[in-house]
Structure formats: structure tokens, C-alpha cells
C-alpha positions as CSV (number, residue, x, y, z in Angstrom):
1,M,-0.1,0.1,0.2
2,K,2.9,2.7,0.6
3,K,4.5,1.8,-2.6
4,L,1.2,2.6,-4.1
5,F,0.5,5.5,-2.4
6,K,4.1,7.0,-3.9
7,F,3.3,5.9,-7.2
8,F,0.4,8.0,-7.1
9,L,2.3,11.2,-5.5
10,N,4.7,10.4,-8.6
11,A,2.8,9.5,-11.5
12,V,-0.7,11.4,-11.5
13,P,-1.3,14.9,-12.1
14,R,-2.2,16.9,-9.2
15,P,-5.7,18.0,-9.9
16,L,-6.3,14.2,-10.6
17,L,-4.7,13.4,-7.5
18,I,-6.9,15.6,-5.5
19,R,-10.2,14.2,-7.1
20,I,-8.7,10.4,-6.5
21,S,-7.5,11.0,-2.7
22,Y,-11.2,11.8,-2.1
23,L,-12.0,8.1,-2.8
24,V,-8.9,6.5,-1.5
25,R,-8.2,8.1,2.0
26,P,-11.3,5.9,3.7
27,V,-9.0,2.8,3.2
28,F,-5.8,4.2,4.4
29,A,-7.3,5.9,7.4
30,L,-8.9,2.3,8.5
31,F,-5.8,0.6,7.7
32,L,-3.5,3.2,9.7
33,K,-5.6,3.2,12.6
34,G,-4.0,3.2,15.8
35,D,-2.9,5.7,19.2
36,N,1.0,6.8,18.2
37,H,0.0,9.9,16.4
38,K,-3.3,12.5,16.3
39,D,-4.5,14.7,13.6
40,P,-5.8,17.8,15.4
41,I,-7.8,18.9,12.4
42,D,-10.3,15.8,12.8
43,G,-9.3,14.5,16.2
44,N,-8.3,11.0,14.5
45,T,-5.4,9.1,15.8
46,Y,-3.3,6.5,14.0
47,R,-0.4,4.3,14.5
48,K,1.6,6.0,11.6
49,F,0.9,8.8,8.9
50,L,1.6,8.1,5.2
51,P,4.8,9.3,3.4
52,Y,4.4,12.4,1.2
53,G,7.0,14.6,-1.1
54,Y,8.2,15.1,-4.6
55,G,11.2,12.7,-5.4
56,N,12.2,12.0,-2.2
57,P,9.0,11.8,-0.1
58,R,9.3,12.3,3.9
59,E,8.3,9.4,5.7
60,N,5.6,9.5,8.4
61,V,3.8,12.9,7.9
62,L,0.6,12.6,5.8
63,A,-2.3,12.1,8.0
64,P,-4.6,9.7,5.8
65,G,-7.8,11.3,7.3
66,T,-7.6,14.8,6.4
67,L,-4.8,14.5,4.1
68,S,-2.9,17.0,6.2
69,L,1.0,17.6,6.3
70,E,3.2,19.0,9.4
71,R,2.2,22.3,8.2
72,H,-1.6,21.9,8.2
73,R,-1.9,20.7,11.4
74,L,0.4,23.7,12.9
75,L,-1.5,26.1,11.4
76,W,-4.6,24.4,12.5
77,L,-3.5,24.6,16.0
78,F,-2.8,28.5,15.7
79,L,-5.8,29.4,14.3
80,K,-7.8,27.7,17.2
81,D,-5.7,28.8,19.9
82,H,-4.2,32.0,19.2
83,T,-6.9,33.8,16.8
84,D,-10.7,34.1,16.7
85,F,-10.8,32.5,13.3
86,F,-13.3,29.9,14.2
87,T,-15.8,32.1,16.5
88,A,-15.5,35.9,14.9
89,S,-17.4,37.0,11.7
90,H,-14.6,37.2,8.6
91,K,-14.5,37.8,5.1
92,V,-11.6,35.1,4.2
93,L,-9.6,34.6,0.8
94,H,-8.0,31.2,0.8
95,F,-5.4,31.1,-1.8
96,A,-4.6,27.2,-3.2
97,P,-7.4,25.8,-0.8
98,E,-6.0,22.5,1.2
99,Q,-8.2,19.6,1.3
100,A,-7.3,19.4,4.9
101,F,-9.2,22.4,5.2
102,Y,-11.6,23.2,2.3
103,Q,-15.1,21.9,3.6
104,R,-14.2,22.6,7.4
105,F,-13.5,26.1,6.4
106,R,-16.6,26.1,4.0
107,K,-19.1,25.1,6.6
108,L,-18.2,27.4,9.1
109,G,-21.2,30.1,9.4
110,N,-18.9,32.7,10.8
111,L,-17.0,32.7,7.5
112,N,-17.7,34.9,4.3
113,Y,-15.4,32.4,2.4
114,T,-13.9,32.7,-1.1
115,T,-11.1,30.6,-2.4
116,T,-8.9,31.4,-5.3
117,D,-5.8,29.6,-7.6
118,L,-5.3,29.1,-11.1
119,D,-5.3,25.6,-11.6
120,S,-6.9,24.1,-8.3
121,P,-10.3,22.3,-9.1
122,L,-11.4,23.6,-5.4
123,A,-11.1,27.5,-6.4
124,D,-14.4,29.4,-6.5
125,V,-12.3,32.0,-8.4
126,K,-9.6,31.1,-11.2
127,A,-6.9,34.2,-10.7
128,D,-3.2,35.7,-10.9
129,I,-1.9,35.9,-7.4
130,C,-0.1,39.0,-9.2
131,A,-3.2,40.6,-10.6
132,L,-6.0,39.4,-8.3
133,P,-9.7,40.6,-9.4
134,F,-10.5,41.8,-6.2
135,E,-11.2,45.3,-5.0
136,D,-8.7,46.9,-2.7
137,N,-9.4,46.6,1.2
138,T,-11.6,43.7,0.8
139,Y,-10.7,40.9,3.3
140,D,-10.5,40.5,6.9
141,V,-7.9,37.5,6.9
142,I,-6.4,35.8,3.9
143,L,-4.7,32.3,4.1
144,C,-1.9,32.3,1.5
145,N,-0.2,28.9,2.5
146,H,3.1,27.5,0.1
147,V,2.1,29.9,-2.7
148,L,5.0,32.4,-3.1
149,E,7.9,30.0,-3.5
150,H,6.3,29.0,-6.8
151,I,6.0,32.5,-7.9
152,K,8.7,34.4,-9.8
153,N,7.8,37.6,-9.1
154,D,6.8,37.4,-5.2
155,K,7.2,41.0,-4.1
156,K,4.3,41.8,-6.8
157,A,2.4,38.7,-5.1
158,M,3.0,40.2,-2.0
159,Q,1.8,43.6,-2.9
160,E,-1.2,42.2,-4.2
161,L,-2.3,40.4,-0.6
162,Y,-1.6,43.7,0.8
163,R,-3.8,45.5,-1.5
164,V,-6.8,43.6,-1.1
165,M,-6.3,42.9,2.6
166,K,-8.4,45.3,4.8
167,P,-7.0,47.8,7.0
168,G,-6.6,45.8,10.8
169,G,-6.9,42.9,8.7
170,W,-4.6,39.7,9.1
171,G,-3.2,36.6,7.0
172,I,-0.9,33.6,7.7
173,F,1.6,33.0,4.6
174,Q,3.3,29.8,4.9
175,I,6.2,29.1,3.0
176,P,9.1,26.2,3.0
177,Q,11.8,27.8,4.9
178,D,15.6,27.3,5.8
179,T,15.6,28.7,9.1
180,E,19.7,28.2,9.1
181,R,19.8,30.6,6.0
182,A,19.7,34.3,6.5
183,E,18.9,35.0,3.0
184,T,16.7,33.8,0.2
185,F,18.3,32.0,-2.5
186,E,17.1,32.3,-6.0
187,D,18.7,31.5,-9.3
188,D,16.3,32.4,-12.8
189,S,19.0,30.5,-14.9
190,I,18.1,26.8,-13.1
191,T,15.1,25.6,-15.6
192,D,15.7,21.8,-15.2
193,P,12.9,20.4,-13.1
194,T,15.7,17.8,-11.3
195,E,17.9,20.3,-10.7
196,R,15.2,22.8,-9.2
197,A,13.9,20.0,-7.2
198,R,17.4,19.1,-6.3
199,I,18.0,22.8,-5.0
200,F,15.1,24.2,-4.4
201,G,13.0,21.6,-2.6
202,Q,10.6,20.7,-5.3
203,Y,10.7,20.8,-9.5
204,D,8.3,24.1,-9.4
205,H,9.9,26.1,-6.6
206,V,12.0,29.3,-7.7
207,R,13.5,29.9,-4.8
208,V,14.6,28.9,-0.8
209,Y,13.3,31.2,1.4
210,G,15.3,32.4,4.2
211,M,15.0,34.4,7.4
212,D,14.5,37.4,5.2
213,F,11.4,36.5,4.2
214,F,9.7,38.3,6.6
215,D,11.9,41.4,5.7
216,R,10.1,41.2,2.4
217,L,6.7,41.0,3.8
218,K,7.6,44.0,5.6
219,D,8.9,46.1,2.9
220,V,5.6,45.9,1.2
221,G,3.7,47.2,4.6
222,F,2.8,44.4,6.5
223,E,3.6,44.1,10.4
224,V,5.0,40.6,10.8
225,V,5.3,38.4,13.8
226,A,7.4,35.1,13.3
227,D,5.4,32.9,15.7
228,D,7.0,29.9,17.0
229,L,4.1,28.0,18.3
230,A,5.9,25.0,16.9
231,G,9.0,25.5,19.0
232,Q,6.8,25.9,22.2
233,L,5.5,22.7,21.8
234,T,7.2,19.9,23.9
235,A,9.1,17.1,22.1
236,E,6.4,14.5,22.8
237,E,3.7,16.9,21.5
238,A,5.6,17.7,18.3
239,E,6.2,13.9,17.6
240,Y,2.5,13.3,18.5
241,Y,1.2,15.9,15.9
242,R,4.0,15.2,13.8
243,I,4.7,19.1,13.3
244,N,8.4,20.2,12.4
245,P,9.2,22.2,15.3
246,K,11.5,24.4,13.5
247,E,8.9,25.9,11.6
248,L,7.9,29.6,12.1
249,I,4.2,31.0,11.5
250,P,4.6,34.7,9.2
251,F,1.6,36.2,11.0
252,C,0.9,39.4,9.0
253,K,-1.3,42.3,9.7
254,K,-2.0,45.6,7.6
255,P,-2.0,48.3,9.7
256,I,-4.8,50.8,10.1
């Protein structure tokens, strides 16, 4: 079963993979049921999680019930315990909506919820993040996670996120980040998919963000907190939820 799952990850186009996963995840959830790890999104526990990743999959990271990864589980804990996302009325814009969240967020009565992406079958609005079809100062909350590392002109994308966010609004813009690297590395001359995967971590990534990512967000006007919720978990908690203890959450606000 593990080899079959890895085959799907590497051989099936992502839009089709999303559709197939709705059918197969109940099988994986039943097969891996146990008590070693917990997915806080649905509250279910498993003896282990599934592998995930392009080329060289990470072991024990994909929760079979929700298909959440480390970053999704961390974001859920942050939204639940450190924001009013689940209780206050918010107009929300969600880029590249993740399966782990899509249906759950859609059902929340306190949210006016819109999804957007260029390719995702889950997107309400097909849009380019560098040229968004939304008016200025529209959204209370913006979620844009693991998107910016795909965008060549990430400064323009950040400016668009800032433009459509309401003054006083907030957003979370997670990215794959090397916290040991001070400066972001990007090189447009690297075009070979295999070489991109080796250097940037994935064939369709265009950079490796360093700690200056937060300065890039500040440069377009955001107030930014690099929240260390993951580092505040005990080692046992991080392992139980399978969360990367080094991941920082970029929590951004637009000044009033």
C-alpha cells in the first residue's frame, strides 16, 4: 500500500490526484488506525502517517483522514488557539485551498469564505496572485500557504495580498523556509526540473526562503510576527502531532 501511494504522488497530475484522494483516503485511514499520532484537525489517531513529497518522500507526515501535512496541523493549532478565526465574523480569501481545510472552512457559519487559485479544482475564482480580480481592502483574513515559493515575482504577489486585505486585517503566509539560512536563494537560470527539485526542494519551486522572508513582507507594508508555536510544543507533542518544531508561522497584519 505504501508503494502504491508513492506511485500516485509521483505519477498522477495534481488536479487528478486531488479527486482520487477523496476516494482512497478512507481506506488508508482504516488501515493505519492506532494511537501513536494524532491529527488535531479531525481528532483521529493513527499508528503512523503516510509518506509524502516529490522525488524523495518524507516518512510519516501525511495524515490519512484529512490528508494534512506538518504545516496544516500547525496552522490548525495556531488558528484554533491563537486567533478568533473559528468564532468571529470574517471575510476570508484562501489561496490554493488545501483538502484538509476546504470543506471544514466552507461549513463555518461565521466565515464569508472564498477560494482562489489558477489551477485547483477547489477554487471559486481562477486568478493570478500577481493580478487579483478583487477590490482594494476587501478581506479580513487571507490564507496563502505554500504558494509564494512558486511565484517568480513574489514581491508583486505580496503587494497584491496587501492591497486586497482590509486595514486591521491579518493573514498567514506559510512557505518552505530554511531557518538556518539568513538570505533567500533564487536563481532564474536553473530551469531543469530535476535540478530545481535538488536545489529548491521541489521541481516547481523558484527559490529557497531564508529568514529574510519576514523582511520581504514588511517591505510591502505588513506588520509581521514570526510566531514560534511549533518551537513551544514539547518534543512529545511535536512528535504526537508530527509537526516540524523549527517551522515559524508568518502572521501578518495590515496597519489601520
